[in-house]
C-alpha positions as CSV (number, residue, x, y, z in Angstrom):
1,M,6.1,-71.4,-170.2
2,H,6.6,-72.2,-173.8
3,L,10.1,-72.1,-175.2
4,I,11.6,-73.9,-178.2
5,Y,14.0,-75.9,-176.2
6,Q,11.7,-76.4,-173.3
7,E,9.1,-78.5,-175.0
8,N,8.5,-82.0,-173.6
9,A,10.9,-84.8,-174.3
10,R,8.5,-86.6,-176.6
11,E,8.2,-83.6,-179.0
12,H,12.0,-83.1,-178.9
13,A,12.5,-86.7,-179.8
14,L,10.0,-86.3,-182.7
15,V,12.0,-83.3,-184.0
16,R,15.2,-85.3,-183.9
17,L,13.6,-88.3,-185.6
18,T,12.4,-86.2,-188.6
19,K,15.9,-84.9,-189.3
20,G,18.2,-86.5,-191.9
21,F,17.4,-88.7,-194.9
22,L,16.0,-91.7,-193.1
23,F,12.6,-91.4,-191.4
24,I,10.6,-89.1,-193.7
25,P,11.9,-90.7,-197.0
26,I,11.1,-94.2,-195.6
27,C,7.6,-93.1,-194.6
28,I,6.9,-91.7,-198.0
29,T,8.3,-94.7,-199.7
30,L,6.1,-97.1,-197.7
31,M,3.1,-95.0,-198.6
32,G,4.0,-95.8,-202.2
33,A,3.8,-99.5,-201.4
34,L,0.4,-99.1,-199.7
35,L,-0.8,-97.1,-202.7
36,A,0.1,-100.0,-204.9
37,F,-2.0,-102.5,-202.9
38,A,-4.9,-100.0,-202.9
39,A,-4.6,-99.7,-206.7
40,F,-4.8,-103.5,-206.9
41,V,-8.1,-103.5,-204.9
42,I,-9.6,-100.7,-207.1
43,D,-8.7,-102.7,-210.3
44,D,-10.1,-105.9,-208.9
45,L,-13.4,-104.3,-207.9
46,G,-13.6,-102.4,-211.2
47,L,-14.5,-99.2,-209.5
48,L,-13.2,-97.0,-212.3
49,N,-14.1,-99.1,-215.3
50,R,-16.9,-96.9,-216.5
51,A,-14.7,-93.8,-216.3
52,F,-12.0,-95.6,-218.4
53,D,-14.6,-96.7,-220.9
54,F,-15.9,-93.2,-221.2
55,F,-12.4,-91.9,-222.1
56,A,-11.9,-94.8,-224.5
57,Y,-9.2,-96.4,-222.4
58,S,-10.4,-100.0,-222.9
59,T,-7.4,-102.1,-221.8
60,I,-3.7,-102.4,-221.8
61,S,-1.7,-105.4,-222.8
62,V,0.4,-107.4,-220.3
63,D,3.5,-106.6,-222.3
64,G,2.6,-102.9,-222.5
65,A,2.0,-102.7,-218.7
66,R,5.3,-104.5,-218.0
67,S,7.2,-102.2,-220.3
68,V,5.7,-99.0,-218.7
69,L,6.3,-100.2,-215.2
70,S,9.8,-101.6,-215.7
71,T,10.8,-98.4,-217.5
72,I,9.5,-96.2,-214.7
73,A,11.1,-98.4,-212.0
74,G,14.5,-98.3,-213.7
75,A,14.3,-94.5,-214.3
76,M,13.4,-93.9,-210.7
77,M,16.4,-95.9,-209.4
78,S,18.7,-93.8,-211.7
79,V,17.2,-90.5,-210.5
80,I,17.5,-91.5,-206.9
81,S,21.2,-92.1,-207.4
82,L,21.4,-88.7,-209.1
83,V,19.6,-86.9,-206.2
84,Y,21.9,-88.4,-203.6
85,S,25.0,-87.5,-205.7
86,L,23.7,-84.0,-206.1
87,T,23.0,-83.7,-202.4
88,L,26.5,-84.8,-201.5
89,V,28.0,-82.3,-204.0
90,V,25.9,-79.5,-202.4
91,F,27.1,-80.6,-198.9
92,T,30.7,-80.5,-200.1
93,L,30.3,-77.0,-201.7
94,A,28.4,-75.6,-198.6
95,A,31.0,-77.0,-196.2
96,G,33.9,-75.7,-198.2
97,N,32.6,-72.3,-199.3
98,I,30.1,-71.2,-196.7
99,S,30.2,-73.1,-193.4
100,A,30.7,-76.7,-192.3
101,R,28.0,-76.2,-189.7
102,L,25.4,-75.8,-192.5
103,L,25.4,-79.5,-193.0
104,E,23.3,-79.7,-189.8
105,T,20.5,-77.6,-191.4
106,F,20.9,-79.1,-194.9
107,A,20.2,-82.5,-193.5
108,S,16.8,-81.2,-192.3
109,N,15.8,-79.8,-195.7
110,R,12.2,-80.9,-196.3
111,T,12.6,-80.5,-200.1
112,T,15.4,-83.1,-200.3
113,Q,13.6,-85.4,-197.9
114,I,10.4,-85.3,-199.9
115,T,12.3,-85.7,-203.2
116,I,14.0,-88.9,-202.0
117,G,10.8,-90.2,-200.5
118,L,8.7,-89.5,-203.7
119,L,11.2,-91.1,-206.0
120,G,11.4,-94.1,-203.7
121,A,7.7,-94.4,-203.5
122,T,7.4,-94.3,-207.3
123,F,10.1,-97.0,-207.6
124,L,8.5,-99.3,-204.9
125,Y,5.0,-98.8,-206.4
126,S,6.3,-99.7,-209.9
127,M,8.1,-102.9,-208.6
128,I,5.0,-104.1,-206.7
129,A,2.7,-103.3,-209.6
130,L,5.1,-105.1,-211.9
131,F,4.9,-108.1,-209.7
132,G,1.1,-108.0,-209.9
133,V,0.9,-108.0,-213.7
134,D,-1.0,-111.1,-214.9
135,E,-2.7,-112.2,-218.0
136,N,-6.1,-112.4,-216.2
137,E,-5.8,-109.1,-214.4
138,D,-7.0,-105.7,-215.6
139,L,-4.5,-103.2,-214.1
140,R,-5.5,-100.1,-216.0
141,F,-5.8,-97.9,-212.9
142,S,-2.5,-99.3,-211.5
143,V,-0.6,-98.4,-214.7
144,I,-2.2,-94.9,-214.9
145,L,-1.4,-94.2,-211.3
146,C,2.2,-95.2,-211.9
147,I,2.4,-92.8,-214.8
148,L,0.9,-90.0,-212.7
149,L,3.5,-90.7,-209.9
150,A,6.3,-90.6,-212.5
151,C,5.0,-87.2,-213.8
152,A,4.7,-85.9,-210.2
153,S,8.3,-87.1,-209.5
154,F,9.5,-85.3,-212.7
155,F,8.0,-81.9,-211.7
156,W,9.2,-82.3,-208.1
157,L,12.7,-83.1,-209.4
158,V,12.7,-79.8,-211.3
159,Y,11.7,-78.0,-208.1
160,F,14.4,-79.9,-206.2
161,V,17.1,-78.7,-208.6
162,N,15.9,-75.1,-208.3
163,D,16.0,-75.4,-204.5
164,V,19.5,-76.9,-204.6
165,A,20.7,-74.1,-206.8
166,G,19.5,-71.6,-204.2
167,R,21.1,-73.4,-201.3
168,I,24.6,-72.9,-202.7
169,R,24.2,-69.1,-203.1
170,V,25.8,-67.6,-200.1
171,D,23.6,-64.5,-199.8
172,A,20.4,-66.6,-200.1
173,E,21.7,-69.0,-197.4
174,I,22.7,-66.2,-195.1
175,G,19.1,-64.8,-195.5
176,R,17.7,-68.3,-194.8
177,I,19.8,-68.5,-191.6
178,H,18.6,-65.1,-190.5
179,S,15.0,-66.1,-191.0
180,S,15.5,-69.2,-188.9
181,L,17.3,-67.1,-186.2
182,R,14.6,-64.5,-186.3
183,F,11.9,-67.1,-185.9
184,S,13.7,-68.6,-182.9
185,I,14.1,-65.2,-181.3
186,D,10.4,-64.4,-181.8
187,E,9.4,-67.7,-180.4
188,L,11.7,-67.3,-177.4
189,L,10.6,-63.7,-176.6
190,A,7.0,-63.6,-177.8
191,N,5.1,-64.3,-174.5
192,E,7.9,-64.4,-172.0
193,P,8.2,-61.8,-169.1
194,R,11.3,-59.6,-169.3
195,E,14.1,-60.0,-167.0
196,Q,13.8,-58.0,-163.8
197,P,16.6,-56.8,-161.5
198,N,15.1,-58.5,-158.4
199,D,14.6,-61.9,-160.0
200,C,17.5,-63.4,-158.0
201,D,15.7,-62.4,-154.8
202,E,13.0,-65.0,-155.5
203,I,15.5,-67.9,-155.1
204,P,14.6,-69.5,-151.8
205,D,17.3,-69.8,-149.1
206,L,17.4,-73.6,-148.7
207,P,20.2,-76.2,-148.4
208,V,21.9,-76.8,-151.7
209,R,22.6,-80.2,-153.4
210,V,24.7,-80.1,-156.5
211,Y,23.8,-82.3,-159.5
212,K,26.7,-83.2,-161.8
213,S,26.7,-84.3,-165.4
214,T,27.0,-88.0,-166.0
215,Y,28.3,-87.6,-169.6
216,S,30.6,-85.3,-171.6
217,G,29.1,-83.5,-174.5
218,Y,26.9,-80.6,-175.6
219,I,23.6,-79.8,-173.9
220,T,21.0,-80.0,-176.6
221,F,17.8,-80.1,-174.6
222,I,16.5,-79.1,-171.2
223,D,13.1,-80.4,-170.2
224,S,11.9,-77.5,-168.0
225,N,8.4,-79.0,-167.5
226,Q,9.9,-82.1,-165.9
227,L,12.3,-80.0,-163.8
228,I,9.4,-78.0,-162.5
229,E,7.6,-81.2,-161.5
230,I,10.7,-82.5,-159.8
231,A,11.1,-79.2,-157.9
232,K,7.4,-79.5,-156.8
233,S,7.9,-83.0,-155.6
234,L,10.9,-81.9,-153.5
235,D,9.1,-78.8,-152.4
236,G,12.2,-76.9,-153.4
237,F,13.9,-75.0,-156.2
238,I,16.2,-76.0,-159.0
239,E,18.8,-73.7,-160.4
240,V,20.2,-74.8,-163.8
241,T,23.7,-73.4,-164.3
242,V,24.1,-74.3,-168.0
243,S,22.1,-73.6,-171.2
244,P,21.6,-75.4,-174.5
245,G,24.8,-75.3,-176.5
246,T,27.1,-75.5,-173.5
247,Y,29.8,-78.2,-173.5
248,V,29.9,-80.0,-170.2
249,I,32.4,-82.5,-168.9
250,E,31.5,-85.6,-166.9
251,G,31.3,-84.7,-163.3
252,M,30.8,-81.0,-163.9
253,P,28.1,-79.3,-161.8
254,I,25.2,-78.4,-164.1
255,A,22.3,-77.8,-161.6
256,K,21.8,-76.9,-157.9
257,V,18.8,-78.4,-156.1
258,R,17.6,-76.3,-153.2
259,T,15.4,-78.4,-150.8
260,A,14.8,-79.1,-147.2
261,E,15.0,-82.8,-147.7
262,S,18.1,-84.4,-146.3
263,E,18.7,-86.9,-149.1
264,P,16.8,-85.9,-152.3
265,D,16.9,-88.2,-155.2
266,L,19.0,-86.4,-157.8
267,K,19.1,-89.3,-160.3
268,Q,15.7,-88.2,-161.7
269,L,17.3,-85.1,-163.1
270,E,19.3,-87.2,-165.5
271,K,16.5,-87.6,-168.0
272,T,15.8,-83.8,-168.1
273,F,19.2,-83.1,-169.7
274,Q,19.9,-84.3,-173.3
275,I,23.7,-84.5,-173.9
276,E,24.9,-85.2,-177.4
277,K,28.3,-85.3,-179.2
278,A,27.3,-82.3,-181.4
279,R,25.3,-79.2,-181.0
280,A,21.8,-79.0,-182.4
281,P,20.1,-75.8,-183.8
282,E,16.8,-76.6,-182.1
283,G,16.4,-74.2,-179.1
284,D,20.0,-73.0,-179.3
285,I,19.9,-69.4,-180.4
286,Q,23.7,-69.1,-180.2
287,F,24.0,-72.0,-182.7
288,S,22.6,-69.8,-185.5
289,V,24.6,-66.8,-184.2
290,H,27.8,-68.9,-184.4
291,L,26.8,-70.0,-187.9
292,M,26.5,-66.4,-189.1
293,V,29.8,-65.5,-187.4
294,E,31.5,-68.5,-189.0
295,I,30.4,-67.5,-192.4
296,A,31.7,-64.0,-191.9
297,L,35.0,-65.2,-190.4
298,R,35.5,-67.6,-193.3
299,A,34.9,-64.8,-195.8
300,L,37.4,-62.6,-193.9
301,S,40.1,-65.3,-193.9
302,P,43.2,-64.6,-196.0
303,G,42.5,-67.5,-198.3
304,V,39.1,-66.2,-199.2
305,N,39.1,-62.5,-198.6
306,D,35.5,-61.9,-199.6
307,S,34.5,-58.7,-197.9
308,Y,31.0,-58.4,-199.3
309,T,30.0,-61.8,-198.1
310,A,31.2,-60.8,-194.6
311,I,29.2,-57.5,-194.9
312,S,26.1,-59.5,-195.9
313,A,26.5,-61.7,-192.8
314,I,27.1,-58.7,-190.6
315,D,23.9,-57.0,-191.9
316,H,21.7,-60.0,-191.1
317,L,23.4,-60.7,-187.8
318,S,23.0,-57.1,-186.7
319,A,19.3,-57.3,-187.5
320,S,18.9,-60.4,-185.3
321,V,20.9,-59.0,-182.4
322,A,18.9,-55.7,-182.7
323,R,15.7,-57.7,-182.3
324,I,16.9,-59.0,-179.0
325,L,18.3,-55.6,-177.8
326,Q,14.9,-54.1,-178.7
327,R,12.9,-56.7,-176.7
328,G,15.2,-57.4,-173.9
329,A,16.2,-60.7,-172.3
330,P,13.5,-63.0,-170.9
331,S,13.3,-63.7,-167.2
332,S,15.3,-66.7,-166.0
333,L,12.9,-67.3,-163.2
334,I,10.2,-69.8,-163.9
335,T,7.2,-70.5,-161.7
336,D,4.7,-73.3,-161.5
337,D,0.9,-73.2,-161.9
338,E,0.5,-71.6,-158.5
339,D,3.1,-68.9,-159.2
340,T,5.6,-70.4,-156.8
341,P,9.2,-70.0,-158.0
342,R,10.5,-73.5,-159.0
343,L,13.2,-73.1,-161.6
344,W,16.1,-70.8,-162.6
345,L,17.1,-71.4,-166.2
346,T,19.5,-69.0,-167.9
347,I,17.8,-68.5,-171.2
348,L,19.8,-65.6,-172.7
349,E,22.6,-63.4,-171.4
350,M,22.7,-60.1,-173.3
351,H,26.3,-59.4,-172.8
352,D,27.3,-63.0,-173.7
353,L,25.2,-62.9,-176.8
354,L,26.7,-59.6,-178.0
355,D,30.3,-60.7,-177.2
356,T,29.6,-63.9,-179.2
357,A,28.3,-62.0,-182.2
358,V,30.5,-59.0,-182.2
359,S,33.9,-59.7,-180.7
360,P,35.1,-62.4,-183.2
361,L,34.0,-60.1,-186.1
362,R,35.8,-57.1,-184.5
363,Q,39.0,-59.1,-184.2
364,A,38.8,-60.5,-187.7
365,S,38.0,-57.2,-189.4
366,R,41.0,-55.4,-188.1
367,G,42.7,-53.7,-191.0
368,N,39.8,-54.3,-193.4
369,I,38.5,-50.8,-193.7
370,L,35.5,-51.7,-195.8
371,V,34.2,-54.3,-193.4
372,L,35.1,-52.3,-190.3
373,D,33.3,-49.2,-191.6
374,H,30.2,-51.2,-192.3
375,F,30.5,-53.0,-189.0
376,I,30.4,-49.7,-187.1
377,S,27.4,-48.6,-189.1
378,A,25.6,-51.9,-188.2
379,L,26.1,-51.2,-184.5
380,E,24.9,-47.7,-185.0
381,K,21.7,-49.0,-186.6
382,A,21.2,-51.5,-183.8
383,S,21.5,-48.7,-181.2
384,L,18.5,-46.9,-182.9
385,V,16.1,-49.7,-181.9
386,C,17.6,-51.1,-178.7
387,R,16.4,-50.5,-175.2
388,K,18.0,-47.8,-173.1
389,E,19.5,-50.2,-170.6
390,H,21.3,-52.1,-173.4
391,L,23.0,-49.0,-174.9
392,P,26.1,-49.4,-172.7
393,L,26.7,-52.8,-174.3
394,V,26.8,-51.1,-177.7
395,S,29.0,-48.3,-176.4
396,K,31.4,-50.9,-175.1
397,Q,31.7,-52.6,-178.5
398,L,32.3,-49.2,-180.2
399,Y,35.0,-48.5,-177.6
400,N,36.7,-51.8,-178.3
401,I,36.7,-51.1,-182.0
402,A,38.3,-47.7,-181.4
403,Q,41.0,-49.3,-179.3
404,D,41.8,-51.9,-182.0
405,A,41.8,-49.2,-184.7
406,V,44.5,-47.2,-182.9
407,F,47.0,-50.1,-183.2
408,S,45.8,-51.8,-186.5
409,I,45.2,-48.9,-188.9
410,E,48.3,-47.1,-190.1
411,S,47.0,-45.1,-193.1
412,R,46.0,-41.6,-192.0
413,P,43.0,-41.4,-194.4
414,D,41.7,-44.7,-193.2
415,R,42.1,-43.7,-189.6
416,Q,40.1,-40.5,-190.3
417,Q,37.4,-42.5,-192.0
418,I,37.0,-44.9,-189.1
419,A,37.3,-42.1,-186.5
420,H,34.5,-40.2,-188.2
421,R,32.3,-43.3,-188.4
422,L,32.9,-44.0,-184.7
423,W,32.2,-40.4,-183.8
424,T,28.9,-40.5,-185.6
425,A,27.9,-43.8,-184.0
426,R,28.8,-42.6,-180.5
427,N,26.7,-39.5,-181.0
428,T,23.8,-41.7,-182.1
429,V,24.1,-43.8,-178.9
430,R,24.2,-40.6,-176.8
431,E,21.1,-39.2,-178.5
432,Q,19.3,-42.5,-178.0
433,A,20.3,-42.5,-174.3
434,R,19.0,-38.9,-173.8
435,A,15.8,-39.6,-175.7
436,G,15.1,-42.8,-173.9
C-alpha cells in the first residue's frame, strides 16, 4: 500500500533532510570545489590545449587570471548576501500578508536552494582556482570555467528574482498550494480501495493492549510498513487511533495492539511514529487545507477585509474538496501480502475534512454577502461532482449557512439574495441525489 505519509522511514528522513537552506546548497557548493580540482587536472594534462589554440586563446597572464577570479569571488559573496536578504524579505511579506504557515513550504523551494548552492559553488570554485594560480601553471580552462559559472549564476539569479516575484502574489501562491494539495490527494486516492461499510468487521476480536505516546507534539509520520511487520510478528492486529497532523500529549493512547500474546513488546512501536514540535506538509492533507483556510480567514479579518482573496482561496479549496468527494475516502483497513488484516489506519474522514474546510469559512463570512454568496455557489459546484453518499454532508453545510444567515443578515435585499442562492444550491443537491 503506497501512501505519501506511509513510505519507509529512510525515504521520510531523506525528504526532511532536503528541506531548508542547508543540505542541498552545501552539496552544490561542494560540487564547485570538486569542479575546481577537476579543472586543475585538465589544465595540467593539457587536454584542451588544441581547442584553445584553434580559437586563438593562447594564454592568460597570472595577473589577469587573479583579477578575473578575485572579481568573480567578491561578486558572488555580495550576491549571496543579496539572495539571503531577499529571501528573508519574502518570508516576512508572506507571513504578514498571506500566511505564516507558508514559511514551511517556502523553505523547501528548490529555486532558492539551487540559487544559493550555485552562487556558493561559483564562489568556492573561484577561491580554490585563485589559490592555484602560479607563474608556471597554465590555467586557461580553469579561468574559462569560472567565467562560465559566473554567467550561469547571473542567468539563474534572474530566474530566481522572477520566481520570488511570483511567490509574493497571493493568487499565484493560492494556486500553487492548490496544485500541491491536488497532487497529495491524487497520490493518496490513486490506487487505494474505497472505504467499505463493513471494514470494521474485519478487525479481529483479540485482547487489547494500549500503546501510549512517549512524547508531546505533532504526528508527522507513521510507518505503516513497519507496523504491518510488527503486527505479523505478534500474529495480531494494530489499530492506530491518530493520523498525521494530530497533536498528541505524552501518555496519550495512540494505538491499540490486538494480540493473543500475554506480554507483547510495545516499545518497538515507538520508531513507527515520528513526533515533532511543528506540523509538516508531507503526507498531511489537512496541513494544506488549513493553509488555504488560514489565507481566507486572514483575508476576511477586519484589519485586511480582502474579499476577493478569500473568494480565490474558496474557489481552489472547493476544487480540492470536490476531488475527494468525487473519489470517496480510502479504506482504513490495511492487509499484508497474504491479504490478512493487520492494520487500521484512519487516513481520511470525510466529515472531519469538510468541517475543517467549510466551518471556519462559514463562521468568518457571516455578514459578508459577497463572500457568502460565492461560498454557497462553491458548495453547489462541489455537489455536481461528488458521490451520492456524500451529498448529505453538503446539505448539512448548506443548512448551517442558512441558520447563520437568519441571525447575521439584517438587510432584506441581502437576505433575499442569500435565500435564492441557498434555494438554488439545495435544488441542485436534490437533483443530484435523484440522478445518482
